[in-house]
C-alpha positions in Angstrom: -86.8 -3.9 -42.5 -83.5 -5.6 -42.3 -82.6 -8.6 -40.5 -79.4 -7.9 -38.6 -79.2 -11.3 -37.0 -81.1 -14.6 -36.9 -79.7 -17.6 -35.1 -80.5 -20.7 -33.3 -78.6 -20.7 -30.0 -78.3 -22.3 -26.6 -79.6 -19.1 -24.8 -80.2 -15.5 -25.6 -81.2 -12.4 -23.4 -82.1 -8.7 -24.1 -80.3 -6.4 -21.8 -81.5 -2.8 -22.3 -81.6 -3.3 -26.1 -78.5 -5.3 -26.3 -78.9 -8.8 -27.8 -76.7 -11.3 -25.8 -76.2 -14.7 -27.5 -74.7 -17.9 -26.1 -73.6 -20.8 -28.3 -75.1 -20.5 -31.8 -75.3 -23.8 -33.7 -76.7 -25.3 -36.9 -76.2 -29.0 -36.2 -77.4 -31.4 -33.5 -75.7 -34.8 -33.2 -77.9 -37.4 -31.4 -77.2 -41.0 -30.4 -80.7 -42.1 -31.3 -84.0 -41.0 -32.8 -86.3 -39.7 -32.0 -84.1 -36.9 -30.5 -84.8 -34.4 -27.8 -83.1 -31.1 -27.5 -83.6 -29.9 -23.9 -83.4 -26.1 -24.4 -82.5 -23.7 -27.2 -83.4 -20.2 -28.3 -84.3 -18.4 -31.6 -82.7 -15.0 -31.5 -83.5 -12.2 -34.0 -82.4 -8.6 -34.2 -84.5 -6.6 -36.8 -83.9 -3.0 -37.9 -86.7 -0.8 -39.1 -86.6 2.3 -41.1 -88.9 5.3 -40.4 -91.1 4.6 -43.3 -92.0 1.2 -41.6 -93.5 2.7 -38.6 -96.8 1.0 -37.5 -98.1 -2.4 -36.7 -96.6 -5.6 -38.1 -96.8 -9.3 -37.5 -93.8 -11.6 -37.1 -94.3 -15.3 -37.8 -92.0 -18.1 -37.0 -92.4 -21.7 -38.3 -90.1 -24.5 -37.4 -90.5 -27.3 -40.0 -88.8 -30.4 -41.3 -87.8 -31.2 -44.9 -91.3 -32.1 -45.8 -92.7 -28.8 -44.4 -94.2 -30.7 -41.4 -94.4 -28.4 -38.3 -91.9 -29.5 -35.6 -93.8 -27.2 -33.1 -96.8 -24.9 -33.4 -96.3 -21.7 -35.3 -95.4 -18.6 -33.3 -97.0 -15.2 -34.1 -95.7 -12.0 -32.4 -97.3 -8.6 -32.8 -94.6 -5.9 -33.6 -95.4 -2.3 -32.9 -92.8 0.0 -34.4 -93.0 3.5 -33.1 -90.2 5.9 -33.5 -89.0 8.6 -31.1 -89.0 12.0 -32.7 -85.1 12.1 -33.1 -84.6 8.5 -34.6 -83.9 7.5 -38.0 -84.0 3.8 -37.5 -85.2 1.4 -34.7 -83.7 -1.9 -33.6 -85.8 -4.7 -32.0 -84.7 -8.0 -30.5 -86.8 -11.1 -30.4 -86.1 -14.1 -28.4 -88.1 -17.4 -28.5 -87.1 -19.9 -25.8 -88.0 -23.5 -26.7 -88.0 -26.4 -24.2 -87.9 -30.2 -25.0 -87.7 -29.9 -28.8 -88.5 -33.2 -30.5 -87.0 -34.3 -33.7 -88.6 -37.6 -35.1 -86.0 -38.2 -37.8 -82.6 -37.0 -38.9 -82.4 -34.5 -41.7 -82.6 -30.8 -42.5 -85.0 -28.6 -40.7 -85.8 -24.9 -41.2 -86.9 -22.1 -39.0 -88.7 -19.8 -41.2 -89.2 -16.2 -40.4 -91.9 -14.1 -42.1 -93.0 -10.5 -41.5 -96.4 -9.4 -42.5 -96.8 -12.8 -44.5 -93.6 -12.2 -46.5 -90.9 -14.8 -46.0 -87.7 -13.0 -44.9 -85.1 -15.6 -43.8 -84.7 -19.2 -43.0 -82.3 -20.6 -40.4 -81.1 -24.1 -41.3 -80.6 -26.9 -38.8 -79.2 -30.3 -39.5 -80.2 -33.2 -37.2 -77.7 -36.0 -37.6 -77.7 -39.4 -35.9 -74.3 -40.5 -34.6 -73.1 -43.9 -36.1 -72.5 -46.6 -33.6 -68.9 -47.5 -32.9 -67.8 -50.6 -34.8 -66.9 -53.5 -32.6 -63.6 -55.3 -33.5 -64.0 -59.0 -33.5 -61.4 -61.5 -32.4 -59.0 -62.6 -35.0 
């Protein structure tokens, strides 16, 4: 299995096997903590070879720097079945997330595993904007 794409984005759709992605990002700037991100998507495109035909389990964990879960783990069954004339098989996975909460600024990670083996991590930096300095009268 090869990961062709793994991103955090504003939105994603699958249109007849085509993965459409809008607004990939790796940093969220926020005026205050805790921060809430209203909506985003995790978009994955995996390519399987013929030898990988069968049942698999995809697991997604979204964690902070200390390994604490930001949201519950997501487990997706993956059935890889090849048509007779195929040599590889592409699969798109989209996970839509609403009202994602970040308690503190720092580095977060979306960890992707297949069949219990860590495959890739998507990094995310959450940074609080500094307040503008007021200029006093001289």
